[in-house]
Each structure stands twice: as C-alpha cells, then as structure tokens.
N, C-alpha and C positions, 0 to 999 in steps of 0.2 A: 542253939540247936540248928538243924539243917534248914528249916524254913526261914529263920532269922538271917542266916548267912546268905540265903538265896535273895532275900529282899535287899540286903546290903549290896550284893553283887549287881542287882538290877539298877539300884540307885546310882552306883558308881559308873556303870555302863552308860546310863542316861546322861550323867554329868560329863563323861568323856566325849560322847557323841555331840553334845551341845557345845562343848569347848572347841570342837573342830569346826563348827559353823560360826560361832560367835566368840571373838577373842575375849580373854579374861578381863582385859582392861576396857572393854567396849562400854560406851555410854550412849544412851538413846539420843541425847541432844548434845551436839558438839560442833566445833568449828574447824574440823580437820580439812585441810586443802589437799585434794588428790593430785594436784599438779605442782606441788612445791618440790624443790630439788636443791640439795646442797651443792651439787656439781655444776648446775647451770643457773647462773644468776638471772637469766632472761627467760625464765619459764613463763608460760602464757599468762598466768594470773597469780603471781606470788603474793600480790597485795590483797587478794580477795578475802572478804569476810563471809565464810561459808556457813550459813545457818542450817546445819544438817539436822535431820530428824528421821525417824522411821518412815515418814511419809514422803520426804523429799530431800534430795541431796543436790542443791542448786548449782554446785560447781562441777558436777560430773561432765556437763557438756560445755565445751569451749565455743565462744562466739566471736565473730568479727562483724562489726556493725559500722556502716558508713552513714553518718548524719551530715546532710549537706543542705545548702540553699540551692534553688533551682537555677538553671542556665549558668551553672558553675562547674560543669564537667563531671557531675556525679555518675552519669552512665559510663563515661570513660573510666572513671575510678572502679566502677563495678566490674567492667570487663577486664581491666588490668589485674585487679586483686584476685579475680576468679582464676587467673592463670597460675596462681601459687598452688603448689601441690597440697593435696588433702584438704582442699577448701571448696565449699559450695555456697555461693551467695545468690540470693534472689533479688529481684528488682522491687519496684514500688508496690506498696500494699495499702494505699489510701490512708496512711497515718494510723494503721492498725495498732501500732505500739501505744499511741495515746488512748485509743479505745480500750485496750487491755488494761491500762492504768485506771480507767474509770470503773472497771469491774472490782478492782481491789479497793479503790478509794470509797466506793459505795459501802463496802463492808467496814471500812475503817472510820468513816465519819458519821454515818447514821447511827443513832442510838437505839438500842444497845449495840455497842461495837463488838460484834461477835468474834472478830479476829483478835481481840485483846483480852478474852477471858482466859485467865491462867489455869483454871480448873474446869472440870466437867460441870455443866449446868443440866441437871437431870429432870427439872420440872419447868412448867410454864410454857408460854407460846414460843419462846426462843430457845427451846431445848437444844443444846449442842454439847458434844464432848469438846474438850480443849483442843484447839487447832494450833499446832506448833508454829512458832514464828518462822517465816521463810517458806511455808508450804505453798503459798500462792505463786512462788517463783516457777515451780514446775508447771503450773497451769499456763503461765505467760509463755514459757519456753515451748511448751507443747503447741500452743497456738501458732507461734511464728515458725515452728518446725513443720507444722501441717501446711503452711504456705510455701514451704521450700522442700518438697519431697524429692526422692530420687527420680531419675528419668523414667518416662512411661514404660520404656522397654524393660527396665529393671523391675518396675512394679508388676509387669505382666509375666515375669519369669518366676514360676512357682518354686524353683530350686533355690531362690535367693531370699533369705530372711531380711526384712527391711532394717531391723535393729542391727544385724551383723553388717549389713552393707554400709550403714552410717557410723558404725563404731570407729572411733579414731578421727572422724572428719571434724573440721572446724566449720560450723554453719553460721550463716548470717544473712544480712539483707542490707539494702540501702533505702533511705527515705529522705525526701526533701521537704517534709511537712512537719517535722517534730516541733518546730518553733510556733506552729499555728494552732497548737492545742490550747486548752484553758488552764495552762500552768506556766509558771516562770521557770527559768533555767535551773534554779536550785531544786525545785520539786521534781523536775525531769531527771536531774542527776541522781537524786535520792532513789527514785524509782528504778533507774538503771542499775545502780549499785546493789540494791536489794534483790531485784528480780533477774538480773543478768550479771551476777558477781564475777563470773569468769569470762568477761568480755574485754576485748580490745576495741576501742572506738576511734575511728578516724573521723574527725570533725573538719569539714571542708566548707570554705566560703570563697567569695570573690570580692576582694577589697575595692576594685574599681566598679562601684555600683552604677556609674554612668554607662559603662559598657554593658553591664548586666541588664540595665533598664532598656538599652537599645536592642539587646538580644531578645528581650521579651517582645518588643514592638515588631521586630522582624518576624518572629516565630508565631506569636499568638494574636496580634492585632487586637489587643484590648479584650472585650467581652468574649468574642469568639475563642480567643486563646484560652481564657480562663475556663470556658466550658470544655474545650479540647483537653485541657489539663486533667480534668477529672477522669477522662477515659485513657489518656496516654501516660499521665503520671510523671512528667518531668517539667512542670511549670512552677508557679510560685507557691503552690501548696496552701492556698487560702481555705479550701474546703467550702462549705456552704456559707452563704452570705446572710442567712437569716439571723437576726439578733437573738441572743439567748434570752429566754424568758426569765425574769427575776422571780425567785421564790422566797417567800417570807419564812423565817425561822422563828418559832415561838420557843425561846429559851431565855433564861435569866442572864443578866449581864456577866455575872461571875462565872458562867459556863462558857463564855466566849474567850477562849484561851489565846495566849501569845501565838501559838501555832496557827489558830484561825486568823488572827490579824495579819500574820506574815503571808498566809495564803491569799487573803483579800487584797493585800498590796501587790502581790505578784500578779494576780489576775487583772487588777486595774492596769498595771504597766503593760501586760501582754495584750489586753483589749485595745489599748492605745495604739500598739503596733499593728494590730490586725484590723481594727475598725476605722482607722483614720483615712482610709482611701475609699471614698464613695463614688468616684467618677468611673462608671463601668465602661466608658469609652476609651479610657487610657490604660487600664490595667493597674498593677501595683506602682505606687509612687517610689521615688528614690528614698524618701524618708522611711517607708516601710521596709525597703530592702536594707537600709542601714540598721533598722531595728532587728531584723533577722540576723545580721552579722553580729550585733551586740549580744543577742541571745546565744549564738554559737561561741563567742568568746567567754561569756559567763559560764556556759555549760562546761567548757574546757577547764576553767578555773575550779569549778566545784568537783569535777571528776578527778582532776589531778594529772600530773605528767605521766604516771605509770599506766593509768587506765586509758588515757586519751591522747591523741596526737592532733594538733591543730595545723592545718595546711591551707594554703591560699592558691587558688587556681591561677591567679596572675603570676605566681612564681613557678609552680610545678609544670604548667603548660609550656614554659620556656626552658625548663631545666629538668631533665629526667632524673637527675641525681636527687632531687627533692623526694621523689617517690621511692627511689632506692634507699633513702634514709628511713622512710616509713617501713619498708620491708625489713631492714636491719633492726629497727625498733621492735617489730613484731617477733623477732627472734629467728627468722629464717637465715640459713647459711648458704653461701656460694650462689646467691641469687642476685641478679641485676637485670633490670630492663635496659634495653638498648635504645628504645625510642618510645614516644608517646603516641598512642592511637588517638583518633579523633572521632568519637561517637557523637551522634546527633548533630553532625555538621550541616549547616544550612537547614536546621529544623530537626529531622529525625533520620537522617541518612546514616547508614552503618559504614564504618571504615573497613573496606575489604582489601585495602592496598597495603597498609602498614603491617609488617611482620611483628607479631607479638611473641616474645619469648623471655623467660627469666633465667635461661641457661639449663643445660642438660644435667648439671650436678646440683641443682637447687633442691634443698630439703629442709625440713624442720626437725631438729634433733630429738624432740620429745613427743613425737606422734605416738 
C-alpha cells in the first residue's frame, strides 16, 4: 500500500544519503595510508603502519623530526630545514616527547591495562569502553602541535581558521634530549613508529666527541652550563640529576614478562649512560657523549632507512651536499642548499651573514 511504499522510499533515501558520506567498503578500523601513491615512490611515509579508527587517523599529519645530540649543529639543522617549503619546525621543548611517552606507558603497564581491553568494560572501578589501538597517537601529536602553533599574527587574525592554515603543512621539532629519557633506543623507536607513523626523522650526531666535549667546556663551563641548558635548550640534555626512586612491584614471577625484562635491561643500559658522570664541575664526560651517539645509531637501526636518516655533523658541516642528500631523501624536488649557516657560533650567536636558500623552484610534489 501507499504507507508501505513511503517507508521503503524513506529507508532507501537514508541509505543513499549515508553512502554519500561513508563509502560502502568503509571499515571502522583499518590501516589505509592517506599519503601512499603509485606515481611517486618517495611519498612522505609510504612505509607507515596507520592504525586508523573513528577516534584517530594518526597518519593524516606529516611530521619532520630532528633528533640530535647537543653541540652538534642541531640549531643549524633546524634553521636550514625550516627553509623548505610547507614546513614549520619548532625548537627545543625540554624532552617533551619522552614525557608524552610516559602518559601512554602509564596506561599500558599499570594493571589493569586499560589500553589493551578489546571490548567495552561496563562495570567496576575501571569502567571504560574499548579504546582503539593507535588512539593515543592523536593525543601525542596534538601536544607537540600545541608547542608549534602558527605565528602570533596569524592567531590574532579572526579571518583565518587555524586548521585551514596548517592544512598541508609538514610540522615538527628538534630535540637534543631524547637519549636522556628512561628508555632505550628500541623503546623510543617503537613509540615514534606508533605515535608518529607518518614522520621522517633526521638523526644527527657528532662523531668527534672530543671536539664535542671541548665545545661543552667553552659554552657551558660545567655546572653553570648544565643549568643554562635547561633554560636555553641546546646543551647535553641531561635533565634533572635527582636519582629516580625505586618502586617495588608486588607481582608474581610468572607475570614478569619478556617485555618487562627487555625494558629493565634497556633502562639499566640507559642509566649507565646518563648516571655515570657525577662530577658537576666538568659537565658530561666523553664516555657519556659516546653513549648518546650509540643511542642515536641504535635508534636509526630500529627505525630503518625509510623512516630515518643518520647524519654526522663532522661531515655535513664541511660538505653541504650531505644536507642536500637529506632534502632529496625527504622527497623535495629542485631543492639545493648552496651553503651551511652557522647557528650558535661561539655559544648562542645567530648567523646573520650567510644567505640561506633552497632555490626558487624548490617544491614537494605531494603537498
């Protein structure tokens, strides 16, 4: 009858309207990479494992991250890579990346592990609906994005929507402190791959640790330098010197997993690198600088050649083509630096002399 036909028409119309919004093959949990391309083999993150859900699509935002040791030209790298089009990188953030990781590890390691509930838990003190894997990546990215906002003039312009202004930009930051966290290189790499899956990571170190040590002495003069580091942000990245208090865990031996043992071993090794220098009058020892370099090399190994690029200040500071190789690895076209700027020369001086350019025709093909 007429009423039945009307109901069918309404149901059909609702189905059509929904199909226009949600593709018929849509799945709530998938690994679709929005930056993959058959035409360009060097897309930003073709390798990424995108843990998409209705709550978070962690690969939507592309990142460029500089992980460095200090007194190894990280501020120079920051300024030069910021010259690339459609890129905005911020400076030091007091190792915030490591503190963000503690927010997620707190939820992953303390029992009950609420991030690992596959279904809704509707009763009890830990009532939570199922939290999709990968959701915390958007929290991590939002925190680092908040530390790298558009210029103040843009923020004050009511005609500009911040989301529109940043759409298409490659965002990122640099830090010289990642190795000083309470993790080893493998755990740091795992965190980056899950929470910043669409990132390219430039890992920088200085192989001549003797020159690096001497640079510390000239710039920071031991204890005063380490205190200055915490405000200026381009020193050795030790963080606080207070010993971490040990906490006893009451759990059965069979609950102490292989993953826990690996974490313990990594923390032991990292503590050795960070705690072995107790002479506050001399600053970081050469041994500790070597430990930081070892961390950088291991991090590169775990991240892989596609996601990370390992460079040495003692090479690129003498040959600009090393950095041009980095630009090509990132996927930019028609881009070339002609010279190296020298930031933080003789301490914290800005290079106002060297002309910085990547060429008028420099572009990224898949912005």
